[in-house]
C-alpha positions in Angstrom: 16.9 -8.6 -16.3 19.2 -5.6 -16.0 19.7 -3.0 -13.4 17.1 -0.1 -13.7 18.3 3.1 -12.1 14.9 4.8 -12.2 13.3 1.8 -10.4 16.0 1.8 -7.7 15.5 5.6 -7.2 11.8 5.1 -6.8 12.1 2.3 -4.3 14.9 4.0 -2.3 12.9 7.3 -2.2 9.7 5.5 -1.2 11.5 3.6 1.6 13.0 6.8 2.8 9.7 8.7 2.8 8.1 5.9 4.8 10.9 5.8 7.3 10.6 9.6 7.6 6.9 9.3 8.4 7.6 6.7 11.1 10.4 8.7 12.7 8.3 11.8 12.6 5.9 10.2 15.1 8.5 10.9 17.7 7.8 14.6 17.3 4.1 14.4 18.1 2.8 15.6 21.4 0.8 12.4 21.8 3.7 10.1 21.1 4.7 9.4 24.7 1.1 8.5 25.6 0.7 6.1 22.6 4.0 4.4 23.4 2.8 3.8 26.9 -0.2 1.9 25.6 -0.3 -1.9 24.9 0.9 -2.3 21.3 2.2 1.2 21.1 2.0 2.7 17.6 1.5 -0.8 16.2 -2.1 -0.8 17.5 -2.8 1.2 14.4 -3.4 -0.4 11.1 -1.6 2.5 9.5 1.7 1.6 11.1 1.3 -2.1 10.4 0.5 -1.3 6.7 3.5 1.2 6.7 5.8 -1.6 7.9 4.8 -4.1 5.2 4.9 -1.4 2.5 8.4 -0.4 3.7 9.5 -4.0 3.6 8.1 -4.3 0.1 10.0 -1.2 -1.1 13.2 -2.4 0.5 12.9 -5.8 -1.1 12.1 -4.1 -4.4 15.4 -2.3 -4.0 17.1 -5.6 -3.4 15.5 -6.9 -6.6 16.9 -3.8 -8.5 20.4 -4.5 -7.2 20.2 -8.3 -7.8 17.8 -8.7 -10.7 19.1 -12.2 -11.6 18.0 -13.7 -8.2 14.3 -14.8 -8.7 13.9 -15.6 -5.0 14.0 -11.9 -4.1 11.4 -11.0 -6.7 9.1 -13.8 -5.4 9.4 -12.4 -1.8 8.7 -8.9 -3.0 5.6 -9.9 -4.9 4.3 -11.9 -2.0 4.8 -8.9 0.3 3.0 -6.8 -2.2 -0.2 -8.9 -2.0 -0.4 -7.8 1.7 0.9 -4.3 1.3 -1.3 -3.0 -1.5 -4.7 -3.9 -0.1 -3.8 -2.6 3.3 -2.5 0.7 1.9 -5.7 1.2 -0.1 -7.8 0.6 3.0 -5.8 2.8 5.2 -5.7 5.7 2.7 -9.4 5.3 1.9 -10.6 5.3 5.5 -8.2 7.9 6.7 -8.8 10.6 4.1 -12.5 10.2 3.8 -13.0 10.3 7.6 -10.5 13.1 8.1 -12.5 15.4 5.8 -16.0 14.2 6.7 -15.8 13.0 10.3 -12.4 13.6 11.9 -13.6 12.6 15.3 -14.0 9.0 14.0 -10.3 8.7 12.9 -8.3 11.1 15.1 -7.8 10.5 18.8 -8.1 13.4 21.3 -4.9 15.2 22.5 -3.8 14.0 25.9 -2.6 16.4 28.6 -4.4 19.2 26.8 -5.3 22.2 28.9 -8.8 22.2 30.4 -11.2 23.6 27.8 -14.6 25.2 28.2 -17.5 23.2 26.8 -17.7 25.7 23.9 -14.2 24.8 22.8 -14.8 21.0 22.7 -12.3 18.3 22.4 -8.9 19.0 20.8 -8.1 16.3 18.3 -4.5 15.1 17.7 -3.5 16.2 14.2 -0.4 15.2 12.3 1.9 17.7 10.5 1.2 17.5 6.7 4.6 16.2 5.7 4.4 13.3 8.1 0.7 12.8 7.2 1.6 12.4 3.6 4.5 10.1 4.4 2.2 7.8 6.4 -1.1 8.0 4.5 -0.1 8.7 0.9 3.4 7.5 0.1 2.7 3.8 0.7 -0.4 3.5 -1.6 1.0 5.9 -4.2 4.5 4.2 -4.6 3.1 0.7 -4.4 0.6 1.6 -7.2 3.3 3.2 -9.4 5.6 0.3 -8.8 3.0 -2.3 -9.8 1.6 -0.6 -12.8 4.9 0.5 -14.4 7.5 -2.0 -13.0 5.8 -5.2 -12.2 3.8 -7.8 -14.1 0.2 -8.7 -13.5 -0.7 -11.5 -11.0 -2.0 -14.7 -12.4 -5.7 -15.6 -12.1 -4.7 -18.4 -9.7 -2.9 -16.0 -7.3 -5.7 -13.4 -7.5 -8.4 -16.1 -6.9 -6.7 -18.0 -4.1 -3.6 -16.3 -2.8 -5.0 -12.8 -2.4 -8.1 -13.9 -0.5 -6.0 -16.1 1.8 -3.6 -13.2 2.6 -6.4 -10.7 3.2 -8.3 -13.2 5.5 -5.2 -13.9 7.5 -4.3 -10.3 7.9 -7.9 -9.4 8.9 -7.9 -12.2 11.5 -4.6 -11.1 12.9 -5.4 -7.4 13.1 -8.9 -7.9 14.6 -7.6 -10.2 17.3 -4.6 -8.0 17.9 -6.6 -4.7 18.3 -9.2 -6.4 20.5 -6.4 -7.8 22.7 -4.8 -4.4 23.0 -8.1 -2.7 23.8 -8.6 -5.0 26.7 -5.5 -3.6 28.4 -5.8 0.0 27.2 -9.5 0.5 27.9 -10.0 2.0 24.4 -9.4 1.3 20.7 -6.8 3.1 18.7 -9.5 4.3 16.2 -12.6 6.0 17.6 -14.8 4.3 15.0 -14.1 1.0 16.7 -15.7 2.2 19.9 -18.8 0.3 19.1 -20.5 -2.9 20.3 -18.7 -6.1 19.3 -21.1 -7.0 16.6 -20.5 -3.7 14.8 -16.8 -4.1 15.1 -17.0 -7.5 13.5 -19.0 -6.0 10.7 -16.3 -3.3 10.3 -13.5 -5.9 10.2 -15.4 -8.0 7.6 -16.3 -5.0 5.4 -12.7 -3.8 5.6 -11.5 -7.2 4.4 -13.9 -7.1 1.5 -12.7 -3.6 0.5 -9.1 -4.8 0.7 -9.7 -7.8 -1.5 -11.8 -5.9 -4.1 -9.1 -3.2 -4.3 -6.5 -5.9 -5.1 -8.6 -7.4 -7.8 -9.4 -4.0 -9.3 -5.8 -2.9 -9.3 -4.6 -6.2 -10.7 -7.3 -6.0 -13.5 -6.2 -2.5 -14.4 -2.6 -3.6 -15.0 -1.6 -2.8 -18.6 0.0 -6.2 -19.1 -2.4 -8.6 -20.8 -0.3 -11.7 -20.8 -0.8 -14.4 -18.2 2.3 -15.5 -16.4 2.7 -18.9 -14.7 5.0 -17.4 -12.0 3.7 -15.1 -9.3 
């Protein structure tokens, strides 16, 4: 394979946008309170998904610069199996709830002035540019990268590798967020403030959505040939 300037530009820009979104968290009024909590910003699936998406873009850039080294491409494609489903889940949940029930996805501002009952609780909102960097750039750039620059995953990878990665990620995040909540006294997402049985159902349904999204995106890939390599 040869060096592709357009691909390198996409990957570098995507990594930069995601880094901008992460650094932008420092400007939020609620930043200090979140950092004081167990797990800090990485209580949030958004930030964990952003991290693996950023790593995928960085590794994609490495592949662009060293196209002859197949190991780098294998690492990138393995990271993608985790990054793409999580990005879909994060974007789907976030934007749907933000428009329909923001109180289920946004946490209240801390240290806000005392408000009258008629004013209600002030929710912590993110500036649009940071919001797009966190909740749009990962899913959009991963999708563009896969459809136009990558090959379709084999049936074996889709049938066995993807379910394993999704199951491990779901187990990890559910245990991690439950662990953090024991120390913090609350969950990072208000919709998790439910009895344990309901939270388990949320974790499982989220995993199912993640896996179905990977299968759907892989099936929509324009490449029809089946490759032996991942």
